[in-house]
N, C-alpha and C positions, 0 to 999 in steps of 0.2 A: 398203273398203280395209283396214280393221282385220282383217277375216277373212283376207285375202290375206297380210297381214303375219304374222298368226298362223300360217299354213300354212308360210311361209318360215322363221320362227323354229323352228317344231316341226321342220322338216326339218333345220335346223341342230342342234338339239338331238339328234336322232336320230343325226346324223353324228358329234357329240361323243361320244355314248354308245358307238357302234361303235368309234371310235378308242380310246376308254378301255378298252373290253372286250378288244380285239384287240391292243391295244399297237403299232399300226401308225404309222410316221412321216409321216403325211398329216394335213393340217389337217382338223378336224372339219367345217368349213364346206364344205370341198371334197366330202367324202363325203356331207354332207347335200345339196348340190346334185346329185350323182350319183343319190341316192336319189329327189330330186324328178324328175329326168329319167327314171329307171326308171319311176317311177309314171306320168308323163306318156306315155311310149312304150308301156306296158301298156295305158292307156286308148285310146290311138290316136287322141286328139283334142287340140286345142291346150289351152293352159293355161286353167282358168277365168277368168272376168273379173276377179274380185277379185285373184287371184294375179297376172294380168298387169298390172293397175293398179298394185299394190303394187311390182312389179319395175321398171315404168316410172318410177315416182316414185323409187325408190332410184336407178336409172341417172341420173335427171336430176340428182340431188344427189351424184353420185359424186365430183365435183371437191372437194368439201369434205374427203374423205378423204385427199387428197394435201396439205392445209395442213400437217399435222405433218411431213411429210417436207421440205417447203419451209422451214419454220422450223428444221429441223435443219441443212439446207444453209446457211442464213444464219448460224445460231449457231456452227457448226463450220467456217465458210469459211476461217479461218486455219489450221486443221488440214488441210483438204482442199487448201489452196495449198502447205502444206508437204510434203504426202504425195501430190502429184499423180501421181507415176509409178505407184505401187502402185494407185491408185485407177483410173487410166486403163488400166492392165493388167488389172485385174479387170473393168472395162466391156467392154473390147475382147474379153477371153477369154470373158466370159459371152455376149457377142453372137455370137461365133464359134461357140461350143459350141451355142448355140440354133440357129443357121443350119445346122450339120451335122446335129444331131438332126432338125430340121425337114425337111432334104433327104432324110435316110435313111427318116423315117416316109413321106414323099410317094412315094420310090421303091418302098417296100415295098408301099404301098397300090395304086400303079399296077401293079406286077407282080401283086398279088392280083387286081386288076380284069381285067387281061389274061388270067390263068388261068381266072377264072369265065366270062369271055365266050368263051374258047376251048371250054370244056367245054359251054356252053349251045349253041353253034353246031355242035358235032360231033355 
C-alpha cells in the first residue's frame, strides 16, 4: 500500500507543479488526479493493485476529513444563527447553480451522443 500511496502523492505533487508553473486557478490535487486518470486511460487497464488499495483505504477514512468542517459549524453556530439568511441564500444559490450546470452538461452530452449515433448510422 505504501507504493500506491507514493503514486497518489506523486500525482498530487505533479499537479501542484503544473498549477504553479501555469498559474491556473485549479487545485493541484485536482490536476494531479486528472494526470493519474490520463495515465490509467492511456494504459488501458484498471489501476494497479497497490494504487487501488491505497485509494480504497483513503476513501474508507474520508469521513475524518469532514471533522474540521463540523467543528467549524459548532464553533460558529451563533454567527450562523445570526446570519442565517445569507447562508441559506448561498446554499440554495450554489445548489441551483450546480443543478443548472449539471443539466446543461447532460443536455450537451446527450446532444453530442445523438449526433454521433446519427453519423454512424448514416
